[in-house]
C-alpha positions in Angstrom: 0.0 0.0 0.0 1.4 3.4 -1.0 2.1 5.9 1.8 0.0 9.0 1.8 1.6 12.4 1.8 1.0 14.3 5.0 -1.7 17.1 4.9 -0.2 20.4 3.7 -0.9 22.1 7.1 1.4 19.6 8.7 4.5 20.1 6.6 7.4 22.5 6.4 9.1 23.0 3.0 12.4 24.6 2.1 14.8 24.7 -0.8 18.2 26.2 0.3 19.7 25.5 -3.2 17.0 27.6 -4.9 17.6 30.4 -2.4 21.3 30.3 -2.9 21.0 30.2 -6.7 18.6 33.1 -6.9 20.3 35.7 -4.8 18.4 35.0 -1.5 14.8 35.8 -0.6 13.7 39.3 -1.1 10.8 41.3 -2.5 11.4 40.3 -6.1 12.0 36.5 -5.5 9.6 35.6 -2.7 6.6 34.7 -5.0 8.9 32.8 -7.4 10.3 30.8 -4.4 6.8 30.1 -3.1 6.0 28.7 -6.6 8.5 25.9 -6.1 6.7 24.6 -3.0 4.0 22.0 -2.7 1.6 24.7 -1.5 1.6 26.3 -4.9 -1.3 25.6 -7.3 0.0 25.2 -10.9 -3.4 26.3 -12.3 -3.2 29.7 -10.6 -2.9 33.0 -12.5 0.6 33.2 -11.1 1.6 30.1 -13.0 -0.1 31.2 -16.2 1.4 34.7 -16.0 4.9 33.3 -15.3 4.7 30.9 -18.3 3.5 33.7 -20.6 6.2 36.0 -19.5 8.9 33.4 -20.0 8.0 32.9 -23.6 6.9 36.4 -24.6 9.7 39.0 -24.6 7.2 41.9 -24.2 6.1 40.4 -20.9 9.5 39.4 -19.5 9.7 42.5 -17.4 6.8 41.1 -15.2 9.2 38.5 -13.8 11.7 41.2 -12.6 9.7 43.0 -9.9 7.0 41.9 -7.6 5.2 45.2 -8.1 4.9 44.6 -11.9 3.9 41.0 -11.4 1.2 41.6 -8.7 0.0 44.7 -10.7 -0.7 42.4 -13.7 -2.3 39.8 -11.4 -4.8 42.4 -10.2 -6.1 42.8 -13.8 -7.0 39.1 -13.9 -9.9 37.1 -12.4 -9.2 33.7 -10.7 -6.9 32.0 -8.3 -3.8 34.0 -7.3 -1.0 34.1 -4.7 0.0 37.5 -3.4 2.3 38.9 -0.7 -0.2 40.0 2.1 2.5 41.1 4.5 6.2 41.9 4.2 8.7 41.4 7.0 8.2 44.0 9.7 11.3 46.2 10.4 12.2 45.7 14.0 15.2 48.1 13.9 16.8 50.0 11.0 18.0 47.5 8.5 16.6 44.4 10.3 13.3 42.7 9.6 11.5 39.8 11.2 12.1 37.6 8.1 8.5 36.6 8.1 6.5 37.0 4.9 2.8 36.2 4.7 1.5 34.9 1.4 -2.2 34.7 0.7 -4.0 32.3 -1.6 -7.1 34.0 -2.9 -9.7 34.1 -5.6 -10.3 37.4 -7.3 -13.5 38.2 -9.1 -13.8 41.3 -11.3 -17.0 43.3 -10.6 -16.7 46.5 -12.7 -17.4 49.3 -11.7 -17.2 48.1 -8.1 -14.1 46.9 -6.3 -12.9 43.3 -7.0 -14.4 40.6 -4.8 -11.6 38.7 -3.0 -12.1 35.4 -1.2 -9.2 34.3 0.9 -8.6 30.6 0.7 -5.4 30.1 2.7 -2.5 31.9 4.2 1.2 30.8 4.4 4.2 32.0 6.3 7.7 32.1 4.9 10.1 32.3 7.9 13.6 32.5 6.8 13.5 30.0 3.9 10.9 27.7 5.6 7.4 27.8 4.3 4.4 26.7 6.5 0.7 26.7 5.9 -1.2 28.7 8.5 -3.9 26.8 10.4 -7.5 27.5 9.7 -9.7 29.1 12.3 -11.6 25.8 12.5 -8.3 23.9 13.3 -7.4 26.4 16.0 -10.9 26.3 17.6 -11.0 22.5 17.4 -7.6 22.3 19.1 -8.7 24.7 21.9 -12.0 22.9 22.4 -10.2 19.6 22.7 -7.8 21.1 25.2 -10.7 22.5 27.2 -12.6 19.2 27.1 -9.5 17.2 28.2 -8.9 19.6 31.1 -12.6 19.4 32.2 -12.5 15.6 32.0 -9.4 15.5 34.2 -10.9 18.0 36.7 -14.1 16.0 37.0 -12.1 12.8 37.4 -10.1 14.4 40.3 -13.2 15.8 41.9 -15.0 12.5 41.8 -12.2 10.9 43.8 -12.7 13.3 46.7 -14.8 12.2 49.7 -18.4 13.4 49.7 -18.7 15.5 52.9 -22.4 16.0 52.4 -23.2 12.4 53.2 -21.1 12.6 56.4 -22.9 15.6 57.8 -26.3 13.9 57.7 -25.3 10.9 59.9 
């Protein structure tokens, strides 16, 4: 029987060789690095745009800067990955090293603003990529912890002597 891959929210992914070969992780490489991971969806607008830009010299500039790439993504409808948060600067010249990437679906609704549905979030810490847990996962874990604690407390209380029955004798 073939072994199943672990769920995406239980893995950590990294590719130090890619990072070294592409000048490190920074504003203009972070989405391309994420595209190498198992979290990336090859049917996304990011993948389509990258493929088009690689084979069309007039679009090649889109691969050079994140601003140009995300700017073009915003003109498209469908599944996309965008940088939702850059590393915060803790002191001059130092950042947290934590990027937040969002998987979302964009639906164009002219003349209104685009409708955006967030599907998942990912953290890039250093060169490690993690999938953020869903609210349901966090609440489920907390509820299980509460239930376990209550069960243990009830078990301990049931072992104590019952003083009510002693006072009636």
